[in-house]
Structure formats: structure tokens, C-alpha cells
C-alpha positions as CSV (number, residue, x, y, z in Angstrom):
1,X,19.6,52.6,22.5
2,X,19.6,52.7,26.3
3,X,20.4,56.2,27.6
4,X,21.1,57.4,31.1
5,X,21.6,60.9,32.6
6,X,19.4,63.9,32.0
7,X,17.8,65.2,28.9
8,X,20.3,67.9,28.8
9,X,23.3,65.6,29.2
10,X,22.4,62.0,28.2
11,X,25.0,59.3,27.8
12,X,24.6,56.0,25.9
13,X,24.7,52.8,28.0
14,X,23.9,50.4,25.2
15,X,23.4,50.7,21.4
16,X,22.0,47.6,19.7
17,X,18.9,46.4,18.1
18,X,16.3,45.4,20.8
19,X,12.7,44.4,20.6
20,X,10.7,46.7,22.9
21,X,7.4,45.0,22.4
22,X,5.9,41.6,22.8
23,X,3.8,40.2,19.9
24,X,1.9,38.2,22.4
25,X,0.7,41.5,23.9
26,X,-0.3,43.7,20.9
27,X,-0.8,46.8,23.0
28,X,2.8,46.7,24.1
29,X,3.9,48.0,20.7
30,X,2.4,51.5,21.5
31,X,1.4,51.3,25.1
32,X,0.0,54.8,25.4
33,X,-2.1,54.5,22.3
34,X,-3.7,51.4,24.0
35,X,-5.2,53.7,26.6
36,X,-6.2,56.6,24.3
37,X,-9.8,57.5,24.6
38,X,-10.3,55.5,27.8
39,X,-11.1,56.9,31.2
40,X,-7.8,57.1,33.3
41,X,-9.1,54.5,35.7
42,X,-9.5,52.1,32.8
43,X,-6.5,53.1,30.8
44,X,-3.9,52.9,33.5
45,X,-3.9,49.1,34.0
46,X,-3.8,48.6,30.2
47,X,-0.9,51.0,29.7
48,X,0.9,49.4,32.7
49,X,0.5,45.9,31.4
50,X,1.7,46.9,28.0
51,X,4.8,48.7,29.4
52,X,5.6,45.7,31.6
53,X,5.3,43.4,28.7
54,X,7.7,45.6,26.6
55,X,10.2,45.6,29.5
56,X,10.0,41.8,30.0
57,X,10.5,41.1,26.3
58,X,13.5,43.4,26.1
59,X,15.0,41.9,29.3
60,X,14.5,38.4,27.9
61,X,16.4,39.3,24.7
62,X,19.3,40.9,26.6
63,X,19.8,39.1,29.9
64,X,23.0,41.0,30.6
65,X,20.9,44.2,30.7
66,X,17.9,42.7,32.3
67,X,18.2,44.6,35.6
68,X,18.7,47.9,33.8
69,X,15.8,47.3,31.4
70,X,13.5,46.3,34.2
71,X,14.4,49.5,36.1
72,X,13.6,51.7,33.1
73,X,10.6,54.0,33.5
74,X,9.0,54.6,30.1
75,X,7.7,58.1,30.8
76,X,10.2,59.6,28.4
77,X,8.3,57.9,25.5
78,X,5.3,60.0,26.6
79,X,7.3,63.2,25.9
80,X,8.3,61.9,22.4
81,X,4.7,60.9,21.7
82,X,3.5,64.4,22.7
83,X,6.1,66.0,20.4
84,X,4.9,63.9,17.5
85,X,1.2,64.9,18.1
86,X,-0.3,67.4,15.6
87,X,-1.2,70.0,18.2
88,X,-1.1,70.7,21.9
89,X,-4.7,69.6,22.2
90,X,-4.0,66.3,20.4
91,X,-1.0,65.7,22.7
92,X,-3.1,66.5,25.8
93,X,-5.7,64.0,24.7
94,X,-3.1,61.3,23.9
95,X,-1.6,61.8,27.4
96,X,-5.0,62.0,29.0
97,X,-4.4,65.4,30.5
98,X,-7.4,67.5,31.6
99,X,-5.5,70.8,31.1
100,X,-3.5,71.4,27.9
101,X,-1.3,73.8,29.9
102,X,0.2,70.8,31.7
103,X,1.0,69.2,28.4
104,X,2.6,72.4,27.0
105,X,4.7,72.9,30.1
106,X,6.0,69.4,30.7
107,X,5.7,67.4,27.5
108,X,5.7,69.6,24.3
109,X,9.3,70.4,23.7
110,X,9.4,70.9,19.9
111,X,9.4,74.5,18.8
112,X,6.4,75.7,16.8
113,X,6.9,76.2,13.1
114,X,6.3,79.7,12.0
115,X,4.8,80.8,8.7
116,X,7.0,83.2,6.7
117,X,5.5,86.7,6.5
118,X,6.8,87.3,2.9
């Protein structure tokens, strides 16, 4: 699914099956995991290469959408990955943030689950 617009008001541009990773570049399946645990200076080129490979593979599969796909910025995947992380700290580590407050403010959007009192 290719979306446009804002997070509050998205609209669907395309809805079809599309490979967003290249088997020739294993890190392209989960680009941000490829950089996990590395220093930012070492992780950035790996993540960029993986994201570029994912875009190129998708553009090759759907030539009519190639320009749109190449123009995509994959940062929205970071927000989703942060929401799937077990905790704010785990999300901050995944996104390589030094300050967990940055992660909470800009990337963690899922409401915390509360425990019932009774």
C-alpha cells in the first residue's frame, strides 16, 4: 500500500502486493535492524544502502510507480518499528536515540496498556 497525505489524513495511492526488499541485499528486509547496535557513523551507510535497495526493488517491480517509489522517504517505518518495540528504552535503542524523551515525543504513538486495579 502506498499512502500519501498526513498521518491524520492519509489517502491511498496504490494498493497491491509489492516486494519492498531485495533478496540480494539481506539487510533490506529490515533496514533499521541492520544498524541496531552499531555506532551512528557506521549504521547510517548500512541503513541507507538497505533502504535504497528496497526502493530500487519496488520500483523495478512496478515501473509505472517507479518515480513515486524512488521519492518515498522510509522514515515512517521507523515510527512503526518504535511502536512495536517492547518499551520506550528498547525503541530508543532501535532508533539509536541518545535521549529516550526524543523517542517518546516523536516516535512512540501507541497508548500504554494499563493494568486493571480490580
